[in-house]
C-alpha positions as CSV (number, residue, x, y, z in Angstrom):
1,X,7.8,1.8,-7.1
2,X,11.1,0.3,-5.7
3,X,10.6,-0.3,-2.1
4,X,13.0,-2.6,-0.5
5,X,11.4,-4.9,2.1
6,X,13.4,-5.3,5.3
7,X,14.9,-8.5,6.6
8,X,13.0,-9.9,9.6
9,X,16.0,-11.6,10.9
10,X,18.0,-8.0,11.1
11,X,17.9,-6.7,14.6
12,X,15.9,-3.9,14.9
13,X,16.8,-0.9,16.9
14,X,15.3,-1.1,20.4
15,X,14.0,-4.7,19.7
16,X,15.8,-6.5,22.4
17,X,14.1,-9.6,23.0
18,X,10.9,-9.5,20.8
19,X,9.3,-12.8,19.7
20,X,10.2,-14.0,16.3
21,X,7.8,-12.9,13.5
22,X,5.6,-15.8,12.0
23,X,8.1,-15.4,8.8
24,X,11.1,-16.2,11.0
25,X,9.0,-19.1,12.6
26,X,8.0,-20.6,9.1
27,X,11.6,-20.1,7.9
28,X,10.6,-17.7,5.2
29,X,13.5,-16.2,3.4
30,X,14.0,-12.7,2.4
31,X,13.8,-13.7,-1.2
32,X,10.4,-15.3,-0.8
33,X,9.1,-12.0,0.9
34,X,10.7,-9.9,-1.9
35,X,9.0,-12.3,-4.6
36,X,5.5,-12.2,-2.7
37,X,6.0,-8.2,-2.5
38,X,6.9,-8.2,-6.4
39,X,3.8,-10.2,-7.1
40,X,1.6,-8.0,-5.2
41,X,3.1,-4.9,-6.7
42,X,2.6,-6.2,-10.2
43,X,-1.0,-6.9,-9.5
44,X,-1.4,-3.3,-8.0
45,X,0.1,-1.8,-11.4
46,X,-2.3,-4.1,-13.2
47,X,-5.1,-2.5,-11.7
48,X,-6.2,-5.4,-9.4
49,X,-5.8,-3.6,-6.1
50,X,-8.0,-5.8,-4.2
51,X,-5.8,-8.9,-5.1
52,X,-2.6,-6.8,-4.2
53,X,-4.4,-6.0,-1.0
54,X,-4.9,-9.5,-0.1
55,X,-1.5,-10.7,-0.9
56,X,0.0,-7.8,1.0
57,X,-2.2,-8.3,4.1
58,X,-0.9,-12.0,4.3
59,X,2.6,-10.5,3.8
60,X,2.5,-8.0,6.7
61,X,0.8,-10.5,8.9
62,X,3.7,-12.9,8.3
63,X,6.4,-10.2,8.8
64,X,4.9,-7.2,10.7
65,X,8.3,-5.6,10.4
66,X,8.6,-5.4,6.5
67,X,8.2,-1.5,5.9
68,X,7.9,-2.1,1.9
69,X,5.1,-4.6,2.3
70,X,3.3,-1.8,4.7
71,X,4.0,0.9,2.3
72,X,2.8,-1.3,-0.7
73,X,-0.5,-2.0,1.4
74,X,-0.9,1.5,2.0
75,X,-0.9,2.0,-2.0
76,X,-3.5,-0.7,-2.5
77,X,-5.9,0.9,0.1
78,X,-5.5,4.3,-1.6
79,X,-6.1,2.8,-5.0
80,X,-9.4,1.3,-3.3
81,X,-10.5,4.5,-1.8
82,X,-9.7,3.3,1.8
83,X,-8.0,6.4,3.2
84,X,-8.0,5.5,6.7
85,X,-6.5,2.1,6.1
86,X,-4.1,3.8,3.7
87,X,-2.9,6.1,6.2
88,X,-2.5,3.4,9.1
89,X,-0.4,1.5,6.9
90,X,1.8,4.3,5.7
91,X,2.2,5.3,9.4
92,X,3.4,1.9,10.2
93,X,5.9,1.9,7.2
94,X,7.2,5.3,8.1
95,X,7.9,4.0,11.7
96,X,9.8,1.1,10.6
97,X,11.8,3.0,7.8
98,X,11.5,6.7,8.4
99,X,14.3,7.7,6.0
100,X,13.3,5.7,2.9
101,X,12.1,8.2,0.3
102,X,9.7,5.9,-1.2
103,X,7.9,5.4,2.2
104,X,7.9,9.0,3.0
105,X,6.4,9.7,-0.3
106,X,3.7,7.1,0.3
107,X,3.0,8.8,3.8
108,X,2.5,12.1,2.2
109,X,0.0,10.5,-0.2
110,X,-1.8,8.9,2.6
111,X,-2.0,12.4,4.4
112,X,-3.3,14.2,1.3
113,X,-7.1,13.1,1.8
114,X,-7.1,14.8,5.3
115,X,-7.5,18.6,4.9
116,X,-5.8,19.2,8.3
117,X,-2.8,17.1,7.4
118,X,-2.1,18.6,4.0
119,X,0.5,21.1,5.5
120,X,2.5,18.2,6.7
121,X,2.1,16.4,3.5
122,X,3.3,19.5,1.6
123,X,6.4,19.6,4.0
124,X,7.3,16.0,3.1
125,X,6.6,16.6,-0.6
126,X,9.0,19.7,-0.5
127,X,11.6,17.8,1.3
128,X,11.5,15.0,-1.4
129,X,11.1,17.5,-4.5
130,X,14.8,17.1,-5.4
131,X,15.3,13.4,-4.4
132,X,16.6,11.3,-7.3
133,X,14.2,8.3,-6.8
134,X,10.9,10.3,-6.0
135,X,11.4,13.8,-6.8
136,X,9.4,13.8,-10.0
137,X,6.3,12.3,-8.1
138,X,6.8,14.6,-5.2
139,X,6.8,17.6,-7.6
140,X,3.8,16.4,-9.7
141,X,1.7,16.0,-6.3
142,X,3.1,19.4,-5.1
143,X,1.8,21.0,-8.3
144,X,-1.7,19.4,-7.8
145,X,-2.0,20.8,-4.4
146,X,-4.0,23.9,-3.8
147,X,-2.0,26.9,-2.7
């Protein structure tokens, strides 16, 4: 998963005079945030979702505007079978970066456990099915959905 984290120092749309994030207050650079996210992603891929979750929870507390960290935290919760937490994190990520294909894919995956939301998940997956980055995964998920 190649989710790029967002730089907490970049002004966000509609974020006129928000207080600084903890990351900004601590002087945490984008590179440090990216390194932490990479470590968490490696833990997730190694099957240590509980470790990844702990790392990512710290990262989103430090920088709540990091869409990539929220998306990875959603993936960790999905691997741990925590559907509601996964959905919450995916919704936050989608709010922060609604056009990012990885984040949209993660949101669709987080919707799948909810029968009433599968149509929305299907719509998202269909829209992503030809995407160069996530199309293969989107098509695989579509193929696994009941008609």
